[in-house]
PLY file of the C-alpha trace (Angstrom):
ply
format ascii 1.0
element vertex 185
property float x
property float y
property float z
element edge 184
property int vertex1
property int vertex2
end_header
116.31 124.58 75.15
116.40 121.00 76.39
113.24 118.90 76.42
113.04 116.29 79.13
110.14 113.87 79.00
110.25 113.41 82.77
109.29 117.08 83.22
106.33 116.84 80.86
104.67 113.52 81.74
101.08 114.88 82.01
101.36 116.79 78.71
102.90 113.81 76.92
100.26 111.47 78.33
97.59 113.87 77.09
99.11 114.18 73.63
99.55 110.43 73.25
95.97 109.91 74.47
94.54 112.33 71.91
96.48 110.67 69.08
95.51 107.17 70.25
91.83 108.02 70.65
91.80 109.73 67.24
93.10 106.50 65.71
90.51 104.43 67.58
87.58 106.66 66.64
88.92 106.95 63.08
88.93 103.17 62.74
85.45 102.79 64.25
84.06 105.53 62.00
85.60 103.98 58.87
88.38 106.50 58.20
90.80 103.73 57.21
88.38 101.82 55.01
90.09 100.61 51.87
93.59 101.43 53.11
94.38 98.15 54.85
95.10 94.77 53.24
92.28 92.32 53.84
93.04 89.14 55.73
91.23 85.93 54.85
87.69 85.66 56.23
88.72 82.92 58.67
91.30 85.24 60.23
88.79 88.09 60.55
86.25 85.73 62.11
88.83 84.44 64.60
89.81 87.90 65.91
86.96 88.25 68.46
87.84 84.88 70.01
91.56 85.68 70.04
90.77 89.01 71.69
88.79 87.26 74.42
91.81 85.07 75.15
94.06 88.15 75.12
91.65 89.93 77.49
91.52 87.02 79.92
95.30 86.74 79.92
95.60 90.50 80.45
93.33 90.33 83.51
95.63 87.64 84.94
98.83 89.58 84.20
97.46 92.85 85.61
96.25 91.14 88.80
99.54 89.24 89.16
101.53 92.43 88.54
99.49 94.25 91.16
100.12 91.44 93.62
103.84 91.51 92.81
104.21 95.19 93.65
102.26 94.76 96.88
104.88 92.16 97.83
107.74 94.46 96.86
108.74 92.51 93.73
109.43 95.55 91.56
111.14 93.73 88.68
108.29 91.17 88.48
105.71 93.96 88.62
107.45 95.85 85.83
107.69 92.73 83.66
104.04 91.78 84.20
102.81 95.29 83.50
104.93 95.31 80.34
103.26 92.06 79.28
99.86 93.57 80.15
100.62 96.57 77.97
101.72 94.32 75.10
98.48 92.34 75.45
96.46 95.57 75.41
98.26 96.74 72.26
97.68 93.32 70.66
93.98 93.48 71.54
93.67 97.02 70.21
95.51 96.36 66.94
93.40 93.25 66.24
90.16 95.00 67.19
90.92 98.11 65.13
92.03 96.05 62.15
88.79 94.05 62.17
86.52 97.04 62.78
88.32 99.02 60.06
87.49 96.30 57.56
84.09 95.10 58.74
82.73 97.90 60.93
81.37 97.30 64.43
79.77 93.88 64.88
75.97 93.96 65.11
74.32 92.47 68.19
72.42 89.34 67.10
70.20 88.97 70.19
66.75 90.23 71.08
66.07 93.97 71.14
65.25 93.96 74.87
68.58 92.35 75.77
70.31 94.71 73.35
68.75 97.78 74.91
68.87 96.90 78.60
71.90 94.61 78.92
74.22 94.75 75.91
74.31 98.53 75.35
74.87 99.43 79.03
77.65 96.83 79.36
79.20 98.00 76.08
78.94 101.67 77.12
80.69 101.02 80.43
83.34 98.88 78.71
84.08 101.56 76.11
83.98 104.40 78.65
86.45 102.62 80.92
88.72 101.85 77.98
88.71 105.54 77.01
89.42 106.65 80.58
92.21 104.06 80.91
94.22 105.33 77.95
95.51 108.57 79.53
95.96 106.87 82.90
98.02 104.09 81.33
100.16 106.54 79.39
100.67 108.57 82.57
101.84 105.65 84.74
103.89 104.20 81.88
105.67 107.51 81.26
106.34 107.93 84.98
107.80 104.43 85.07
109.94 105.04 82.00
111.29 108.43 83.07
112.20 107.71 86.68
114.24 105.14 88.56
112.10 102.41 90.13
113.01 103.48 93.67
111.72 107.02 92.99
108.27 105.96 91.74
106.82 105.66 95.22
107.25 109.44 95.62
105.22 110.15 92.47
101.57 109.63 91.56
102.50 106.30 89.97
101.23 104.08 92.83
97.96 105.97 93.30
97.14 106.43 89.62
98.41 102.93 88.87
95.92 101.39 91.30
93.06 103.25 89.65
94.30 102.45 86.14
94.77 98.75 86.93
91.32 98.47 88.50
89.57 100.17 85.60
91.68 98.26 83.07
90.68 94.89 84.55
87.00 95.82 84.68
87.13 97.04 81.07
88.75 93.78 79.94
86.17 91.75 81.91
83.26 93.69 80.41
84.79 93.16 76.97
84.57 89.43 77.63
80.91 89.85 78.62
80.28 91.76 75.35
81.90 88.89 73.42
79.84 86.27 75.26
76.62 88.16 74.58
77.48 88.67 70.90
79.09 85.37 69.95
78.16 82.71 72.51
74.79 83.47 74.10
73.21 84.84 70.89
0 1
1 2
2 3
3 4
4 5
5 6
6 7
7 8
8 9
9 10
10 11
11 12
12 13
13 14
14 15
15 16
16 17
17 18
18 19
19 20
20 21
21 22
22 23
23 24
24 25
25 26
26 27
27 28
28 29
29 30
30 31
31 32
32 33
33 34
34 35
35 36
36 37
37 38
38 39
39 40
40 41
41 42
42 43
43 44
44 45
45 46
46 47
47 48
48 49
49 50
50 51
51 52
52 53
53 54
54 55
55 56
56 57
57 58
58 59
59 60
60 61
61 62
62 63
63 64
64 65
65 66
66 67
67 68
68 69
69 70
70 71
71 72
72 73
73 74
74 75
75 76
76 77
77 78
78 79
79 80
80 81
81 82
82 83
83 84
84 85
85 86
86 87
87 88
88 89
89 90
90 91
91 92
92 93
93 94
94 95
95 96
96 97
97 98
98 99
99 100
100 101
101 102
102 103
103 104
104 105
105 106
106 107
107 108
108 109
109 110
110 111
111 112
112 113
113 114
114 115
115 116
116 117
117 118
118 119
119 120
120 121
121 122
122 123
123 124
124 125
125 126
126 127
127 128
128 129
129 130
130 131
131 132
132 133
133 134
134 135
135 136
136 137
137 138
138 139
139 140
140 141
141 142
142 143
143 144
144 145
145 146
146 147
147 148
148 149
149 150
150 151
151 152
152 153
153 154
154 155
155 156
156 157
157 158
158 159
159 160
160 161
161 162
162 163
163 164
164 165
165 166
166 167
167 168
168 169
169 170
170 171
171 172
172 173
173 174
174 175
175 176
176 177
177 178
178 179
179 180
180 181
181 182
182 183
183 184
């Protein structure tokens, strides 16, 4: 029996999503504590700032990639979305590394801001990031398993628009979380 990824895109996207989310939740819940080498404190302290830069750059590359495809520049779109994916992976690896070693960062501001601003923004950011993972795998697998000219006949354009929109909002809210945690307070 021959297995062709192109015939199983939804199942593969689901499987990859489950594995990815298990790794994320495992890191956040401390499952990898003591298993990773510890970087110097200065490196760990720099990760949130680096991730804000990565997030801002990702917003630009996603928006530029979206614009490219609307103009029919398929190769440019593909390249920019590949860069966006690499930025997302970079963000995620850095975030998970830091949270695996230090745990989630506490909010240093007032309780009222924490309860009525920070937590809702964080909840939306995290929820969108979780929703984005299967969508991103789905559009990526469609793009990797079909010729570019055939993608317009698949769900890639429709799901891609939703994924890109949610992805940009999630990155933007991540920047807001950083500003609240490290700049404002």
